[in-house]
N, C-alpha and C positions, 0 to 999 in steps of 0.2 A: 503494500499500500504506499503509495508515494504522495504525500501530503505537502501543501504549500500554504503557509499563513500569510495573507495578503493585507497589508495595514496601510489604509489610506491616510494621507496626512496632507496638511496645507499649511506650509511653513513649519518651524520647529518647536512651537509652544508646548506641545504635549508629548513630542517623540520619547524624550528620555525615560520617563515613569513607565510608560508602555514597554519600551524596549528592554529595560531593566527588569520589568516583572515578567516578561516572557522568557528572558534568559534565565531567571531563577526558577520559575515553574515548569517551563517546558524547554530545556536547554538543548535536547536533541531535534527540536522541531526546525524545518526550514522555514524562514521569515523573510519578507521583502518589504520594506517601507517604501511606497510609492508616493512622492510629494507631487500634488496636482498643481502647486504653485508656479510652475514654469522654472524655478531655480532649485538647485539642491540644497535643501535644508540641512543643517548639521544633523547626522544621524540617519538621514534617508539614504536609500540605495540608489534611487533612480529618480529623475523628475520628468513629469509629462505636463502638457500646457493645458491645464483645466480638466473639467470633467467630473470634478467631486468624486464621492466614493464609488459611483457606478462607473465613471471613466476609468478609475484605477483598477477596478476589478476586470473590466473587458480588457484592458491593455494587458493585464497579467495573464488572463485566459488565452490571449494570442501570442504572447511572448514566450510563456513557460509550457511549452509542449510536452515536456518530459514529466508533467505532474498530472495525476489522474483524479486527485481530489483537492478541494480547496476550502479554507475557512477564510471568509471575506469580514474584516473588522475595521474599525476606526482607531485613529492613534489617541483619541480621548477616553480609552478604555484601559484599565489596570487590570492585569491577569492576577486573580486570588488562588489560582490552581492551573494545573495544565488544562487549557480549555478544549483540547481535542478529544479526550474520552467523552466528555460531557455531550458534545455535538455527535459523535458516532453513536452513542447510545440512543439518542433522539432520532436520528436519521432512518429513514424508511428504505433505504436502498437505491432511491433514486429522488430526484426534485431537490428539496431544501430542508435543513433542520435549522430552525431560525431561534436567535436569542429571544426575540419577543415578538408576538403579534398583537396589533391593534385593531379594534373594531373599525371596519371600512367607513371612513369619513373623508371629507374633501376641504381643503383649503380655500377653493374658489369654485365657483360654477364652471369657468372656463377649464380648470383642471380635471373636473369630472368629465366634461364633455371631451376633452382631448384624450383621455385614457379610454373612454367608452368607445371612440371612434377607432382607437388603434386596436382595441381587442374587443370586439362587438359581441363575441361568443362566450364571454366569461362573466361571471359576477361574483367573485370570491368575497367572503364576509370579512375578511382580515386583510391588512397590510403587513408588510414585513418592516418592523422598526429597524432604521439605521440607513440603509438595509444592512443587517449583520446576519450572515447565514453561512451554513456549511453545505457544500454541493459536490458533484462530481462532473468529470469533463463529459461523460457521456450525456449527462442532462443539459449541460451548456451547449454541446453540439447539437442537440435536438432543438433547443430554441434558436441557435444560429441558423441552422438549415431551413427553419420554419420562418425566419426573419421575424423572430418575436423579442429579441432584446429591447429593453427600453432604451429610449433615445438617450444620448450622452448629454448630461445636464450642462447648461450653460449659466445658470444661476441658482439660488437658493431654493426658489420655487420649483424649478426643474428637479433639483435634488430630492425635495419632498415628494414630488409626482413620482419619481423612481421607486420609492417604497412602495406605492400602489402598483406600479407597473410591473415590477418584478413578481408580485403576487398574481397579478392577471396574465402575465406570460406563463408561469408555471401551470396556473389553471387552464389556459388555452391549450397547453401542450398535454394536458391530463396528467401532470406530473404533481405529486404531493408536496405541499410545504407545511410543515408542522413545527409547533413550538408553544411554550407557555403564553399566557395572556400578559401584556406587557404591564410593568407597574413602575413608573418613574422613580418613586421613592426608594423601591427596593433596589432598582437598578443603580441609583446613586449611592446607596449604602453597601451593596454588594449582593448581587444575584446570580446563582449558579457560578461560573468561573470568572466572572468579571464584576468589576466596579465601573460606573460609567461617570466621567465629569461632563457636565452640560456646557459645551465650549461656545455655543451661540454664535458661530461664525457667519460672516456675510456670504 
């Protein structure tokens, strides 16, 4: 089993605690920090120009062909334990194992209309918080071949739209996405293998 932890970051503000906690709790894991800010922040491994978390994930999927499973997270997360066993236990063998699912709701009418037009044959009840999830290459290949990947975000609203679009993409493809109901307070205090810092970045 060849797994890669992909950490999306934007600048270096949150890289160090994330990096140190993963090194402590998952020292054998392969990890790549992808800075979407266009310049290589201290501690990042590679820089891409924009795209937010989803852009980092799609870039890693394309670039790291030797890996068959991925854990997609954000740098504003601190590992409290090795996260990979937690996600493996939750995973159904395809689709996505998610850190948290939120009841499907919309930031704007336009956002709902855009996602509904992109994925007219799905109506998932939850979105994927973050989006933070574990998946495999076979599932991502299926989404790619069916042209179901979320659009590459260009702003914060697009990034929030991607939390919904990933759920719609998996649902459209008939792939499961599972996880516990999100709880922001628990996530901030420590939930499963992570603690979340609410970075509130533009």
